[in-house]
C-alpha positions as CSV (number, residue, x, y, z in Angstrom):
1,M,56.3,37.6,-65.2
2,A,54.4,34.8,-63.5
3,R,56.8,32.2,-64.9
4,T,59.8,34.2,-63.7
5,A,58.4,34.4,-60.1
6,R,57.6,30.7,-60.1
7,S,61.1,29.8,-61.4
8,S,62.8,32.0,-58.8
9,N,60.7,30.5,-56.0
10,S,61.4,26.9,-57.1
11,G,65.1,27.7,-57.2
12,A,65.0,29.1,-53.6
13,D,63.1,26.0,-52.5
14,T,65.7,23.8,-54.1
15,V,68.5,25.6,-52.4
16,L,66.6,25.4,-49.0
17,L,66.1,21.7,-49.5
18,I,69.8,21.1,-50.2
19,V,70.8,23.1,-47.2
20,C,68.4,21.0,-45.0
21,L,69.8,17.8,-46.4
22,V,73.4,19.0,-45.7
23,L,72.5,19.9,-42.2
24,A,70.9,16.6,-41.6
25,L,73.9,14.7,-42.8
26,I,76.1,16.8,-40.6
27,A,73.9,16.1,-37.7
28,V,74.0,12.4,-38.4
29,V,77.8,12.3,-38.6
30,L,78.4,14.5,-35.6
31,P,79.4,12.7,-32.4
32,G,76.8,12.3,-29.6
33,D,78.1,15.0,-27.3
34,M,78.0,17.6,-30.1
35,R,74.7,16.3,-31.6
36,R,72.6,17.0,-28.4
37,P,73.4,20.7,-28.1
38,V,72.8,21.2,-31.8
39,A,69.4,19.4,-31.7
40,E,68.3,21.5,-28.7
41,A,69.3,24.7,-30.4
42,L,67.3,23.7,-33.5
43,R,64.2,22.8,-31.4
44,R,64.4,26.2,-29.7
45,S,64.9,28.2,-32.9
46,A,63.9,26.8,-36.2
47,L,61.7,23.9,-35.1
48,A,59.8,25.8,-32.3
49,P,56.8,26.8,-34.5
50,L,56.5,23.3,-35.9
51,L,56.6,21.8,-32.4
52,K,53.8,24.2,-31.3
53,L,51.7,23.2,-34.3
54,Q,52.3,19.5,-33.5
55,G,51.2,20.1,-29.9
56,A,48.1,21.9,-30.9
57,A,47.2,19.2,-33.4
58,E,47.6,16.5,-30.7
59,R,45.4,18.5,-28.3
60,G,42.8,18.9,-31.0
61,R,42.9,15.2,-31.8
62,A,42.5,14.3,-28.1
63,A,39.6,16.8,-27.7
64,I,37.8,15.3,-30.7
65,A,38.3,11.8,-29.3
66,Q,37.0,12.9,-25.9
67,H,34.0,14.6,-27.4
68,D,33.1,11.4,-29.3
69,A,33.4,9.4,-26.2
70,T,31.2,11.9,-24.3
71,V,28.6,11.7,-27.0
72,V,28.6,7.9,-26.9
73,D,28.2,7.9,-23.1
74,R,25.5,10.4,-23.2
75,D,23.5,8.5,-25.8
76,S,23.9,5.2,-23.9
77,M,22.7,6.9,-20.7
78,A,19.7,8.3,-22.6
79,V,18.9,4.8,-23.9
80,R,19.2,3.4,-20.4
81,A,17.0,6.1,-19.0
82,M,14.4,5.4,-21.6
83,T,14.4,1.6,-20.8
84,I,14.8,1.8,-17.0
85,A,11.2,2.7,-16.5
86,S,10.0,-0.3,-18.4
87,L,12.5,-2.5,-16.7
88,E,11.4,-1.3,-13.3
89,S,7.7,-1.8,-14.1
90,E,8.5,-5.3,-15.4
91,N,10.4,-6.2,-12.3
92,E,7.6,-4.9,-10.1
93,R,5.1,-6.9,-12.0
94,L,7.2,-10.1,-11.8
95,R,7.5,-9.5,-8.0
96,R,3.7,-9.3,-7.8
97,I,3.3,-12.4,-9.8
98,L,5.7,-14.3,-7.6
99,G,3.8,-12.9,-4.5
100,L,0.5,-14.1,-6.0
101,A,2.0,-17.5,-6.7
102,Q,3.3,-17.7,-3.1
103,R,-0.2,-16.9,-1.7
104,L,-2.0,-19.3,-4.0
105,R,0.6,-22.1,-3.3
106,W,-1.1,-24.6,-5.6
107,G,-3.9,-25.0,-8.1
108,F,-2.8,-22.5,-10.8
109,V,-1.0,-22.4,-14.1
110,S,1.2,-19.4,-15.0
111,A,1.0,-18.1,-18.6
112,E,2.1,-15.1,-20.7
113,V,-0.5,-13.0,-22.4
114,L,-0.3,-12.5,-26.2
115,H,-2.3,-9.4,-27.3
116,G,-3.8,-9.5,-30.7
117,K,-3.9,-6.5,-33.1
118,G,-6.9,-7.6,-35.3
119,L,-10.5,-6.3,-35.2
120,G,-12.4,-7.7,-32.2
121,E,-9.2,-9.1,-30.6
122,E,-9.2,-6.2,-28.1
123,F,-11.6,-8.3,-26.0
124,T,-9.7,-11.6,-26.3
125,V,-6.2,-12.6,-25.5
126,A,-4.0,-15.7,-26.2
127,L,-2.3,-17.5,-23.3
128,T,1.0,-19.5,-23.7
129,A,-0.4,-22.5,-21.8
130,G,-3.0,-25.1,-22.8
131,D,-4.3,-28.5,-22.1
132,A,-0.8,-30.0,-21.6
133,A,-0.2,-27.6,-18.7
134,G,-3.6,-28.2,-17.1
135,V,-5.6,-25.2,-18.4
136,R,-9.3,-26.0,-18.7
137,R,-12.2,-24.3,-20.3
138,L,-14.2,-21.8,-18.1
139,S,-11.2,-21.4,-15.8
140,P,-10.8,-18.0,-14.2
141,V,-7.8,-15.8,-15.3
142,V,-6.4,-13.6,-12.5
143,A,-3.6,-11.2,-12.0
144,P,-2.1,-9.8,-8.8
145,E,-4.5,-6.8,-9.0
146,G,-7.7,-9.0,-9.4
147,L,-9.9,-10.6,-12.0
148,V,-8.8,-10.5,-15.7
149,G,-11.3,-12.8,-17.5
150,M,-12.1,-16.4,-18.3
151,V,-10.8,-19.2,-20.6
152,T,-13.1,-19.9,-23.5
153,S,-11.2,-22.5,-25.5
154,T,-8.0,-24.5,-25.2
155,D,-5.4,-26.2,-27.4
156,P,-2.5,-28.5,-26.3
157,Q,-0.1,-25.6,-26.1
158,T,-2.2,-22.4,-26.0
159,A,-5.6,-21.1,-24.8
160,Q,-8.0,-18.3,-25.7
161,A,-9.6,-16.2,-23.0
162,I,-12.0,-13.2,-22.9
163,V,-11.2,-10.2,-20.7
164,W,-13.8,-8.3,-18.6
165,S,-14.4,-5.8,-21.4
166,H,-15.9,-8.5,-23.6
167,P,-19.7,-8.0,-24.1
168,D,-20.4,-11.5,-22.9
169,F,-18.5,-11.2,-19.7
170,R,-20.6,-11.6,-16.5
171,V,-19.6,-12.2,-12.9
172,S,-21.6,-12.4,-9.7
173,A,-20.2,-9.8,-7.3
174,M,-20.7,-8.4,-3.8
175,S,-19.2,-5.8,-1.5
176,T,-16.5,-6.8,1.0
177,D,-18.8,-6.6,3.9
178,G,-21.2,-9.0,2.2
179,K,-24.3,-6.7,2.4
180,A,-24.8,-5.8,-1.2
181,F,-24.9,-8.3,-4.1
182,G,-25.2,-7.8,-7.9
183,I,-24.1,-8.7,-11.4
184,V,-21.0,-7.0,-12.9
185,R,-20.8,-6.6,-16.6
186,P,-19.1,-4.2,-19.1
187,H,-20.5,-0.7,-19.3
188,I,-21.6,-1.2,-22.9
189,G,-23.7,2.0,-23.0
190,G,-20.7,4.2,-22.4
191,T,-18.7,6.0,-25.0
192,G,-15.0,6.9,-25.1
193,A,-13.1,6.1,-21.9
194,S,-16.3,5.1,-20.1
195,R,-16.6,2.1,-22.5
196,Y,-13.7,0.5,-20.6
197,L,-15.5,0.6,-17.3
198,L,-17.8,-1.9,-15.5
199,E,-21.2,-1.6,-14.0
200,M,-22.8,-3.5,-11.2
201,S,-26.5,-3.9,-11.6
202,N,-29.4,-5.6,-9.7
203,V,-28.2,-4.3,-6.3
204,P,-31.2,-4.2,-3.9
205,F,-32.5,-0.7,-3.4
206,R,-32.2,-1.0,0.4
207,N,-28.4,-1.5,0.1
208,S,-26.3,1.4,-1.0
209,L,-22.6,1.4,-1.8
210,A,-20.2,4.2,-0.9
211,T,-17.8,5.7,-3.4
212,G,-14.5,3.9,-3.3
213,A,-16.0,0.6,-1.9
214,L,-14.2,-2.5,-3.1
215,I,-16.2,-5.0,-5.2
216,V,-15.2,-8.7,-5.2
217,S,-16.5,-11.9,-6.7
218,S,-19.3,-13.5,-4.7
219,G,-18.6,-17.2,-5.7
220,L,-22.2,-17.7,-6.9
221,G,-22.4,-19.7,-10.1
222,G,-19.3,-21.8,-9.5
223,T,-17.1,-20.2,-12.3
224,Y,-15.3,-17.6,-10.2
225,P,-14.4,-18.3,-6.6
226,R,-15.3,-15.8,-3.9
227,G,-13.0,-13.0,-3.0
228,I,-11.3,-12.0,-6.3
229,P,-11.2,-8.1,-6.5
230,I,-13.1,-6.7,-9.5
231,G,-13.0,-3.0,-9.0
232,T,-14.1,0.0,-6.9
233,V,-17.3,2.0,-6.9
234,M,-17.2,5.3,-8.8
235,Q,-20.8,6.5,-8.7
236,E,-24.4,5.5,-8.9
237,L,-26.0,5.4,-12.3
238,T,-29.6,6.7,-12.9
239,T,-31.8,3.9,-14.3
240,A,-35.5,3.3,-14.8
241,E,-35.5,0.5,-12.3
242,G,-37.1,1.5,-9.1
243,W,-36.4,-1.7,-7.2
244,A,-32.6,-1.9,-7.8
245,R,-29.5,0.2,-8.0
246,T,-26.8,0.3,-10.6
247,Y,-23.2,1.5,-9.9
248,L,-20.3,2.4,-12.2
249,I,-17.2,0.4,-11.3
250,R,-13.6,1.2,-12.0
251,P,-11.8,-2.1,-12.9
252,S,-8.9,-3.2,-10.8
253,V,-7.0,-4.7,-13.8
254,S,-6.2,-3.0,-17.1
255,P,-6.2,-5.8,-19.8
256,G,-3.8,-3.8,-22.1
257,D,-1.1,-3.7,-19.4
258,V,-1.3,-7.4,-18.4
259,T,1.6,-9.5,-19.5
260,S,1.6,-12.4,-17.1
261,V,-1.4,-14.1,-15.5
262,M,-2.5,-17.1,-13.4
263,V,-5.1,-19.6,-14.6
264,L,-6.9,-21.2,-11.7
265,S,-7.7,-24.9,-11.8
266,P,-11.2,-26.3,-11.1
267,Q,-9.9,-27.8,-7.8
268,K,-8.7,-24.4,-6.7
269,V,-12.0,-22.8,-7.6
270,Q,-13.8,-25.4,-5.4
271,T,-11.4,-24.8,-2.5
272,G,-11.7,-21.0,-2.7
273,V,-9.2,-18.1,-2.7
274,A,-10.8,-15.9,-0.1
275,S,-7.5,-15.4,1.8
276,V,-5.4,-14.6,-1.2
277,W,-6.5,-11.1,-1.8
278,T,-7.2,-10.3,1.8
279,S,-4.4,-7.7,1.9
280,V,-6.1,-5.9,-1.0
281,A,-9.3,-5.5,0.9
282,A,-7.4,-4.5,4.0
283,A,-5.5,-1.9,2.0
284,D,-8.8,-0.6,0.6
285,S,-10.4,-0.3,4.0
286,A,-7.3,1.4,5.4
287,A,-7.3,3.9,2.5
288,R,-10.9,4.8,3.2
289,A,-10.2,5.0,6.9
290,I,-7.4,7.5,6.2
291,A,-9.6,9.5,3.9
292,N,-12.3,9.8,6.6
293,A,-9.8,10.4,9.4
294,G,-10.4,14.2,9.3
295,D,-14.2,13.7,9.6
296,D,-13.8,11.2,12.4
297,A,-11.5,13.5,14.4
298,A,-14.1,16.4,14.0
299,R,-16.9,14.1,15.0
300,R,-15.0,12.9,18.1
301,A,-14.3,16.4,19.1
302,A,-17.9,17.4,18.8
303,L,-19.1,14.4,20.8
304,A,-16.5,15.2,23.5
305,E,-17.7,18.7,23.7
306,L,-21.4,17.6,23.9
307,A,-20.5,15.1,26.6
308,A,-18.8,17.8,28.6
309,R,-21.9,20.0,28.4
310,H,-24.1,17.1,29.5
311,A,-21.8,16.4,32.4
312,V,-22.0,20.0,33.6
313,T,-25.8,20.0,33.3
314,D,-26.1,16.8,35.2
315,S,-23.9,18.0,38.0
316,M,-26.0,21.2,38.4
317,S,-29.2,19.1,38.5
318,V,-27.6,16.8,41.1
319,D,-26.6,19.8,43.3
320,D,-30.1,21.3,43.1
321,S,-31.7,18.0,44.1
322,T,-29.4,17.4,47.1
323,D,-30.1,21.0,48.5
324,V,-33.7,20.2,49.3
325,N,-34.3,19.0,52.9
326,E,-36.9,16.6,54.1
327,S,-39.5,19.3,54.5
328,G,-39.1,20.3,50.9
329,V,-37.4,23.6,51.7
330,R,-34.1,24.4,50.1
331,P,-31.7,25.9,52.6
332,P,-29.7,29.0,51.7
333,R,-26.5,28.5,49.7
334,P,-23.3,29.9,51.3
335,P,-22.3,33.1,49.7
336,A,-19.4,33.2,47.3
337,P,-16.0,34.5,48.5
338,G,-16.0,38.2,48.4
339,D,-19.7,38.5,47.9
340,S,-21.0,41.2,50.3
341,T,-24.6,41.3,49.0
342,L,-27.6,40.2,51.1
343,R,-29.1,36.9,49.9
344,A,-32.9,37.0,50.3
345,Q,-34.4,33.9,52.0
346,K,-37.9,32.6,52.2
347,P,-40.5,34.1,54.6
348,G,-39.7,33.1,58.1
349,D,-35.9,32.9,57.6
350,S,-33.6,35.5,59.0
351,V,-31.5,37.6,56.8
352,V,-27.9,36.7,57.0
353,R,-25.1,39.1,56.0
354,A,-22.1,37.6,54.3
355,P,-19.0,37.8,56.3
356,R,-16.6,40.5,55.5
357,P,-13.2,39.5,54.2
358,T,-10.6,39.8,56.9
359,S,-7.4,41.6,56.2
360,P,-4.1,39.9,56.5
361,G,-2.9,39.7,60.1
362,D,-6.4,40.3,61.5
363,T,-6.9,37.7,64.3
364,T,-10.4,38.9,65.4
365,V,-13.3,36.6,64.8
366,R,-16.5,38.2,63.7
367,R,-19.6,36.5,64.9
368,R,-22.7,36.5,62.9
369,R,-25.9,37.2,64.8
370,R,-29.0,35.4,63.8
371,R,-32.4,36.8,64.8
372,P,-34.5,34.0,66.2
373,P,-38.0,33.5,64.8
374,A,-40.9,35.1,66.5
375,D,-42.5,31.9,67.5
376,S,-39.3,30.7,69.3
377,V,-39.0,33.8,71.7
378,P,-40.3,32.8,75.2
379,P,-42.9,35.2,76.8
380,V,-41.5,37.6,79.4
381,A,-43.3,37.4,82.8
382,A,-44.6,40.7,84.3
383,P,-42.8,41.9,87.5
384,P,-44.8,41.2,90.8
385,R,-46.8,44.1,92.2
386,A,-46.1,45.4,95.7
387,P,-48.8,44.5,98.3
């Protein structure tokens, strides 16, 4: 049965194929004016489903191609979004390096920082500049934010430097106002995140530092010039020393984020860099001023109110002092408007009644009578007697 059905289907297919071939030959040999109507009739009838399938296939192919293009664009945008933050930070750092170079003008060597991954290399870095570029041993290494470290050894093309987190790092420091001096070193006693902080010790007990105060190099010792930012004060540490204070310092520079630095020459160290980081100190003082603006406004308001009270008290005392006459007797004060009460005077003075308020349109003038004192009344002479 299966073979019979298959043979019948194959015969029908063969007949259909022959018919299609004959129709195709007829369509080829037909003249042009008759071929066009026949082709249109076939497209509207027999070929209509096939044309619909072809159109759907084309639309599907276009949708797949568009989806692939959208996925590619989305992936590229995601990659750009992931790298744009690093590019912006790199551009910002390069701008700061260029600004630092413009402020230094001379006496420096620019270098790239190569961070090591070995044990103990977290405290040291390699610089891509050496003796050939003018880098010398014990030269300060600085960044736009402040002090990074010091060069310990040099080669013709490279140099080794320690950063401020190295246990042997020391720098003489002071506050920006020049009132407090001390020695800044790594906070070795700390654990965890506090290990990467600094501490300023040997500060005289009579000098206290406020939280947020900027600490800069003092220039003592000759290694680091005066005025390089080191960090800001976080808090005062409790120590056994009773004659000095110790403060915890937040560093201005994070060595792990440094990629480009400047190495100062010995001539630049002798000349000084006090004016290079002046804007940093100004920004610090401006930030502290903004933080204390609310307290200053409240203080000024309280002082203004106190001054107004003092002014009122002083004016009352002046009025009281001017009311006393030469004989030391204070004359009566004029009654307040609308006051109809009697004001008592000292013995010997007459009692004066306050004038009554006149009504609108009243043109009469009321005269006040004052009783003369007894000693001022002249004696009345007795009338003459008749003879």
